ChimeraX commands (.cxc) that place a marker at each C-alpha (Angstrom):
marker #1 position -27.19,111.98,68.84 radius 0.5
marker #1 position -29.73,109.36,69.77 radius 0.5
marker #1 position -30.26,105.98,68.17 radius 0.5
marker #1 position -33.35,104.03,67.21 radius 0.5
marker #1 position -31.58,100.84,68.28 radius 0.5
marker #1 position -33.65,99.02,70.87 radius 0.5
marker #1 position -32.32,98.31,74.33 radius 0.5
marker #1 position -34.04,95.87,76.68 radius 0.5
marker #1 position -37.62,95.57,75.48 radius 0.5
marker #1 position -40.18,97.57,77.38 radius 0.5
marker #1 position -43.30,95.98,78.78 radius 0.5
marker #1 position -46.19,97.02,76.54 radius 0.5
marker #1 position -49.72,96.61,77.82 radius 0.5
marker #1 position -53.17,97.62,76.59 radius 0.5
marker #1 position -54.52,100.62,78.47 radius 0.5
marker #1 position -57.98,100.80,80.02 radius 0.5
marker #1 position -60.15,103.67,81.17 radius 0.5
marker #1 position -58.37,103.38,84.53 radius 0.5
marker #1 position -55.13,104.32,82.77 radius 0.5
marker #1 position -56.38,107.73,81.58 radius 0.5
marker #1 position -54.49,109.56,84.38 radius 0.5
marker #1 position -51.27,107.80,83.28 radius 0.5
marker #1 position -51.86,108.76,79.64 radius 0.5
marker #1 position -52.46,112.38,80.70 radius 0.5
marker #1 position -49.27,112.40,82.79 radius 0.5
marker #1 position -47.26,111.10,79.82 radius 0.5
marker #1 position -48.94,113.60,77.47 radius 0.5
marker #1 position -48.12,116.47,79.83 radius 0.5
marker #1 position -44.45,115.50,79.70 radius 0.5
marker #1 position -44.27,114.93,75.93 radius 0.5
marker #1 position -46.70,117.31,74.23 radius 0.5
marker #1 position -44.94,120.64,74.70 radius 0.5
marker #1 position -41.41,119.39,73.89 radius 0.5
marker #1 position -42.74,117.69,70.76 radius 0.5
marker #1 position -44.59,120.67,69.31 radius 0.5
marker #1 position -43.05,123.84,70.76 radius 0.5
marker #1 position -40.92,124.47,67.66 radius 0.5
marker #1 position -43.63,123.44,65.19 radius 0.5
marker #1 position -46.84,125.23,66.21 radius 0.5
marker #1 position -47.70,128.37,68.16 radius 0.5
marker #1 position -48.05,128.29,71.93 radius 0.5
marker #1 position -51.74,129.16,71.64 radius 0.5
marker #1 position -52.37,126.31,69.21 radius 0.5
marker #1 position -50.34,123.93,71.35 radius 0.5
marker #1 position -52.40,124.73,74.46 radius 0.5
marker #1 position -55.72,124.59,72.61 radius 0.5
marker #1 position -55.01,121.23,70.99 radius 0.5
marker #1 position -53.75,119.73,74.23 radius 0.5
marker #1 position -56.98,120.72,76.02 radius 0.5
marker #1 position -59.10,119.28,73.22 radius 0.5
marker #1 position -57.23,115.98,72.85 radius 0.5
marker #1 position -56.08,115.15,76.37 radius 0.5
marker #1 position -58.91,116.04,78.70 radius 0.5
marker #1 position -60.18,113.03,80.66 radius 0.5
marker #1 position -63.54,113.28,78.86 radius 0.5
marker #1 position -61.87,113.39,75.43 radius 0.5
marker #1 position -59.67,110.37,76.18 radius 0.5
marker #1 position -62.70,108.47,77.46 radius 0.5
marker #1 position -64.55,109.27,74.18 radius 0.5
marker #1 position -61.55,108.18,72.14 radius 0.5
marker #1 position -61.55,104.80,73.89 radius 0.5
marker #1 position -65.28,104.14,74.24 radius 0.5
marker #1 position -66.84,105.86,71.23 radius 0.5
marker #1 position -64.06,106.12,68.65 radius 0.5
marker #1 position -62.63,102.67,69.47 radius 0.5
marker #1 position -59.06,103.83,69.86 radius 0.5
marker #1 position -56.84,101.22,71.45 radius 0.5
marker #1 position -54.12,102.64,73.69 radius 0.5
marker #1 position -50.89,100.85,74.51 radius 0.5
marker #1 position -48.65,101.85,77.41 radius 0.5
marker #1 position -44.89,101.17,77.40 radius 0.5
marker #1 position -43.22,100.60,80.76 radius 0.5
marker #1 position -39.51,100.69,81.53 radius 0.5
marker #1 position -38.51,99.40,84.96 radius 0.5
marker #1 position -42.23,99.34,85.84 radius 0.5
marker #1 position -42.57,103.08,85.14 radius 0.5
marker #1 position -44.74,104.41,82.29 radius 0.5
marker #1 position -42.45,105.77,79.58 radius 0.5
marker #1 position -44.63,106.16,76.49 radius 0.5
marker #1 position -47.89,105.38,74.78 radius 0.5
marker #1 position -49.50,104.85,71.40 radius 0.5
marker #1 position -53.09,104.77,70.18 radius 0.5
marker #1 position -54.59,103.31,67.04 radius 0.5
marker #1 position -57.91,102.28,65.51 radius 0.5
marker #1 position -59.35,100.67,62.39 radius 0.5
marker #1 position -60.03,102.99,59.48 radius 0.5
marker #1 position -63.38,102.95,57.68 radius 0.5
marker #1 position -63.33,100.49,54.78 radius 0.5
marker #1 position -61.43,101.82,51.77 radius 0.5
marker #1 position -62.88,101.86,48.26 radius 0.5
marker #1 position -60.76,98.83,47.37 radius 0.5
marker #1 position -61.88,97.00,50.54 radius 0.5
marker #1 position -58.33,97.09,51.91 radius 0.5
marker #1 position -58.44,96.93,55.70 radius 0.5
marker #1 position -56.45,99.77,57.18 radius 0.5
marker #1 position -55.57,101.09,60.60 radius 0.5
marker #1 position -54.49,104.50,61.79 radius 0.5
marker #1 position -51.79,105.24,64.33 radius 0.5
marker #1 position -53.25,108.29,66.08 radius 0.5
marker #1 position -50.61,108.95,68.72 radius 0.5
marker #1 position -47.16,107.81,69.69 radius 0.5
marker #1 position -45.22,109.62,72.37 radius 0.5
marker #1 position -42.17,108.67,74.41 radius 0.5
marker #1 position -40.89,110.63,77.39 radius 0.5
marker #1 position -38.05,112.93,76.30 radius 0.5
marker #1 position -35.75,111.27,78.84 radius 0.5
marker #1 position -36.45,107.86,77.27 radius 0.5
marker #1 position -36.19,108.79,73.59 radius 0.5
marker #1 position -33.45,107.14,71.56 radius 0.5
marker #1 position -33.75,103.87,73.49 radius 0.5
marker #1 position -35.98,102.01,71.03 radius 0.5
marker #1 position -39.28,102.58,72.84 radius 0.5
marker #1 position -40.90,104.19,69.80 radius 0.5
marker #1 position -39.82,101.24,67.68 radius 0.5
marker #1 position -41.35,98.78,70.17 radius 0.5
marker #1 position -44.60,100.75,70.31 radius 0.5
marker #1 position -44.90,100.92,66.52 radius 0.5
marker #1 position -44.15,97.20,66.22 radius 0.5
marker #1 position -46.84,96.45,68.81 radius 0.5
marker #1 position -49.35,98.55,66.86 radius 0.5
marker #1 position -48.35,96.92,63.56 radius 0.5
marker #1 position -48.71,93.44,65.07 radius 0.5
marker #1 position -52.14,94.23,66.54 radius 0.5
marker #1 position -53.29,95.68,63.19 radius 0.5
marker #1 position -52.02,92.61,61.28 radius 0.5
marker #1 position -53.72,90.26,63.73 radius 0.5
marker #1 position -56.98,92.16,63.15 radius 0.5
marker #1 position -56.61,91.76,59.37 radius 0.5
marker #1 position -55.02,95.13,58.68 radius 0.5
marker #1 position -53.25,95.51,55.35 radius 0.5
marker #1 position -51.79,98.95,55.94 radius 0.5
marker #1 position -51.11,101.43,58.73 radius 0.5
marker #1 position -51.52,105.17,58.23 radius 0.5
marker #1 position -50.38,108.02,60.45 radius 0.5
marker #1 position -50.45,111.79,60.29 radius 0.5
marker #1 position -47.31,113.73,61.08 radius 0.5
marker #1 position -46.82,117.49,60.97 radius 0.5
marker #1 position -44.88,118.43,57.84 radius 0.5
marker #1 position -42.24,120.13,60.01 radius 0.5
marker #1 position -41.87,117.36,62.59 radius 0.5
marker #1 position -38.38,115.81,62.64 radius 0.5
marker #1 position -40.06,112.46,63.46 radius 0.5
marker #1 position -40.71,112.06,59.71 radius 0.5
marker #1 position -37.25,110.53,59.34 radius 0.5
marker #1 position -38.01,108.06,62.16 radius 0.5
marker #1 position -41.20,106.93,60.38 radius 0.5
marker #1 position -39.40,106.63,57.04 radius 0.5
marker #1 position -36.78,104.38,58.66 radius 0.5
marker #1 position -39.66,102.23,59.93 radius 0.5
marker #1 position -40.93,101.71,56.37 radius 0.5
marker #1 position -43.57,104.46,56.18 radius 0.5
marker #1 position -43.78,106.55,53.00 radius 0.5
marker #1 position -45.48,109.87,52.36 radius 0.5
marker #1 position -48.89,109.08,50.94 radius 0.5
marker #1 position -50.60,112.49,50.82 radius 0.5
marker #1 position -50.78,115.94,52.39 radius 0.5
marker #1 position -53.72,117.11,54.52 radius 0.5
marker #1 position -54.61,120.21,56.48 radius 0.5
marker #1 position -56.62,119.01,59.47 radius 0.5
marker #1 position -58.83,121.58,61.23 radius 0.5
marker #1 position -58.70,121.51,65.01 radius 0.5
marker #1 position -60.93,124.28,66.29 radius 0.5
marker #1 position -59.63,127.57,64.88 radius 0.5
marker #1 position -56.27,125.97,63.94 radius 0.5
marker #1 position -54.94,123.59,61.31 radius 0.5
marker #1 position -52.40,120.81,61.50 radius 0.5
marker #1 position -50.45,120.76,58.25 radius 0.5
marker #1 position -49.65,117.06,57.98 radius 0.5
marker #1 position -48.33,114.35,55.78 radius 0.5
marker #1 position -50.30,111.13,55.77 radius 0.5
marker #1 position -47.69,108.40,55.85 radius 0.5
marker #1 position -48.50,104.77,55.06 radius 0.5
marker #1 position -46.85,101.43,55.65 radius 0.5
marker #1 position -48.07,98.27,53.98 radius 0.5
marker #1 position -48.46,95.46,56.49 radius 0.5
marker link #1:1,2 radius 0.2
marker link #1:2,3 radius 0.2
marker link #1:3,4 radius 0.2
marker link #1:4,5 radius 0.2
marker link #1:5,6 radius 0.2
marker link #1:6,7 radius 0.2
marker link #1:7,8 radius 0.2
marker link #1:8,9 radius 0.2
marker link #1:9,10 radius 0.2
marker link #1:10,11 radius 0.2
marker link #1:11,12 radius 0.2
marker link #1:12,13 radius 0.2
marker link #1:13,14 radius 0.2
marker link #1:14,15 radius 0.2
marker link #1:15,16 radius 0.2
marker link #1:16,17 radius 0.2
marker link #1:17,18 radius 0.2
marker link #1:18,19 radius 0.2
marker link #1:19,20 radius 0.2
marker link #1:20,21 radius 0.2
marker link #1:21,22 radius 0.2
marker link #1:22,23 radius 0.2
marker link #1:23,24 radius 0.2
marker link #1:24,25 radius 0.2
marker link #1:25,26 radius 0.2
marker link #1:26,27 radius 0.2
marker link #1:27,28 radius 0.2
marker link #1:28,29 radius 0.2
marker link #1:29,30 radius 0.2
marker link #1:30,31 radius 0.2
marker link #1:31,32 radius 0.2
marker link #1:32,33 radius 0.2
marker link #1:33,34 radius 0.2
marker link #1:34,35 radius 0.2
marker link #1:35,36 radius 0.2
marker link #1:36,37 radius 0.2
marker link #1:37,38 radius 0.2
marker link #1:38,39 radius 0.2
marker link #1:39,40 radius 0.2
marker link #1:40,41 radius 0.2
marker link #1:41,42 radius 0.2
marker link #1:42,43 radius 0.2
marker link #1:43,44 radius 0.2
marker link #1:44,45 radius 0.2
marker link #1:45,46 radius 0.2
marker link #1:46,47 radius 0.2
marker link #1:47,48 radius 0.2
marker link #1:48,49 radius 0.2
marker link #1:49,50 radius 0.2
marker link #1:50,51 radius 0.2
marker link #1:51,52 radius 0.2
marker link #1:52,53 radius 0.2
marker link #1:53,54 radius 0.2
marker link #1:54,55 radius 0.2
marker link #1:55,56 radius 0.2
marker link #1:56,57 radius 0.2
marker link #1:57,58 radius 0.2
marker link #1:58,59 radius 0.2
marker link #1:59,60 radius 0.2
marker link #1:60,61 radius 0.2
marker link #1:61,62 radius 0.2
marker link #1:62,63 radius 0.2
marker link #1:63,64 radius 0.2
marker link #1:64,65 radius 0.2
marker link #1:65,66 radius 0.2
marker link #1:66,67 radius 0.2
marker link #1:67,68 radius 0.2
marker link #1:68,69 radius 0.2
marker link #1:69,70 radius 0.2
marker link #1:70,71 radius 0.2
marker link #1:71,72 radius 0.2
marker link #1:72,73 radius 0.2
marker link #1:73,74 radius 0.2
marker link #1:74,75 radius 0.2
marker link #1:75,76 radius 0.2
marker link #1:76,77 radius 0.2
marker link #1:77,78 radius 0.2
marker link #1:78,79 radius 0.2
marker link #1:79,80 radius 0.2
marker link #1:80,81 radius 0.2
marker link #1:81,82 radius 0.2
marker link #1:82,83 radius 0.2
marker link #1:83,84 radius 0.2
marker link #1:84,85 radius 0.2
marker link #1:85,86 radius 0.2
marker link #1:86,87 radius 0.2
marker link #1:87,88 radius 0.2
marker link #1:88,89 radius 0.2
marker link #1:89,90 radius 0.2
marker link #1:90,91 radius 0.2
marker link #1:91,92 radius 0.2
marker link #1:92,93 radius 0.2
marker link #1:93,94 radius 0.2
marker link #1:94,95 radius 0.2
marker link #1:95,96 radius 0.2
marker link #1:96,97 radius 0.2
marker link #1:97,98 radius 0.2
marker link #1:98,99 radius 0.2
marker link #1:99,100 radius 0.2
marker link #1:100,101 radius 0.2
marker link #1:101,102 radius 0.2
marker link #1:102,103 radius 0.2
marker link #1:103,104 radius 0.2
marker link #1:104,105 radius 0.2
marker link #1:105,106 radius 0.2
marker link #1:106,107 radius 0.2
marker link #1:107,108 radius 0.2
marker link #1:108,109 radius 0.2
marker link #1:109,110 radius 0.2
marker link #1:110,111 radius 0.2
marker link #1:111,112 radius 0.2
marker link #1:112,113 radius 0.2
marker link #1:113,114 radius 0.2
marker link #1:114,115 radius 0.2
marker link #1:115,116 radius 0.2
marker link #1:116,117 radius 0.2
marker link #1:117,118 radius 0.2
marker link #1:118,119 radius 0.2
marker link #1:119,120 radius 0.2
marker link #1:120,121 radius 0.2
marker link #1:121,122 radius 0.2
marker link #1:122,123 radius 0.2
marker link #1:123,124 radius 0.2
marker link #1:124,125 radius 0.2
marker link #1:125,126 radius 0.2
marker link #1:126,127 radius 0.2
marker link #1:127,128 radius 0.2
marker link #1:128,129 radius 0.2
marker link #1:129,130 radius 0.2
marker link #1:130,131 radius 0.2
marker link #1:131,132 radius 0.2
marker link #1:132,133 radius 0.2
marker link #1:133,134 radius 0.2
marker link #1:134,135 radius 0.2
marker link #1:135,136 radius 0.2
marker link #1:136,137 radius 0.2
marker link #1:137,138 radius 0.2
marker link #1:138,139 radius 0.2
marker link #1:139,140 radius 0.2
marker link #1:140,141 radius 0.2
marker link #1:141,142 radius 0.2
marker link #1:142,143 radius 0.2
marker link #1:143,144 radius 0.2
marker link #1:144,145 radius 0.2
marker link #1:145,146 radius 0.2
marker link #1:146,147 radius 0.2
marker link #1:147,148 radius 0.2
marker link #1:148,149 radius 0.2
marker link #1:149,150 radius 0.2
marker link #1:150,151 radius 0.2
marker link #1:151,152 radius 0.2
marker link #1:152,153 radius 0.2
marker link #1:153,154 radius 0.2
marker link #1:154,155 radius 0.2
marker link #1:155,156 radius 0.2
marker link #1:156,157 radius 0.2
marker link #1:157,158 radius 0.2
marker link #1:158,159 radius 0.2
marker link #1:159,160 radius 0.2
marker link #1:160,161 radius 0.2
marker link #1:161,162 radius 0.2
marker link #1:162,163 radius 0.2
marker link #1:163,164 radius 0.2
marker link #1:164,165 radius 0.2
marker link #1:165,166 radius 0.2
marker link #1:166,167 radius 0.2
marker link #1:167,168 radius 0.2
marker link #1:168,169 radius 0.2
marker link #1:169,170 radius 0.2
marker link #1:170,171 radius 0.2
marker link #1:171,172 radius 0.2
marker link #1:172,173 radius 0.2
marker link #1:173,174 radius 0.2
marker link #1:174,175 radius 0.2
view
């Protein structure tokens, strides 16, 4: 059994376009173990190619304004997160979306996910964010992790990705 209790804090730094190979390396190590019991192998491979190609990551950073954070443990990359502002809501509440958060399987349970989420929350607050949304597959055991961090189920969505769908909860945390 792993714990969410943090150990020594990781070093968390903003990623740049030069860090795309590091993000890809981390994604290669985390993507399949995260989703292999949730979605089909074909969907897993398709989505990985769409989301984690160098060109796609470059678009996410330069065109979609996703900010990536890298977490380092003992000067080695161990995880990453990405987030961006959401379009203005009807009530003018400023929101952000956590798009990705992944920690190497060998580093899970050491508090890295907690540190990454806190870094995203702090950046969103500093930018005037009032809430943070994320999508999580309805069958992903990480739901409990997000609930312990103060996120609550806000809605259900079925997100098309090519010929596939991600059946997600949108979870929200007020900042």
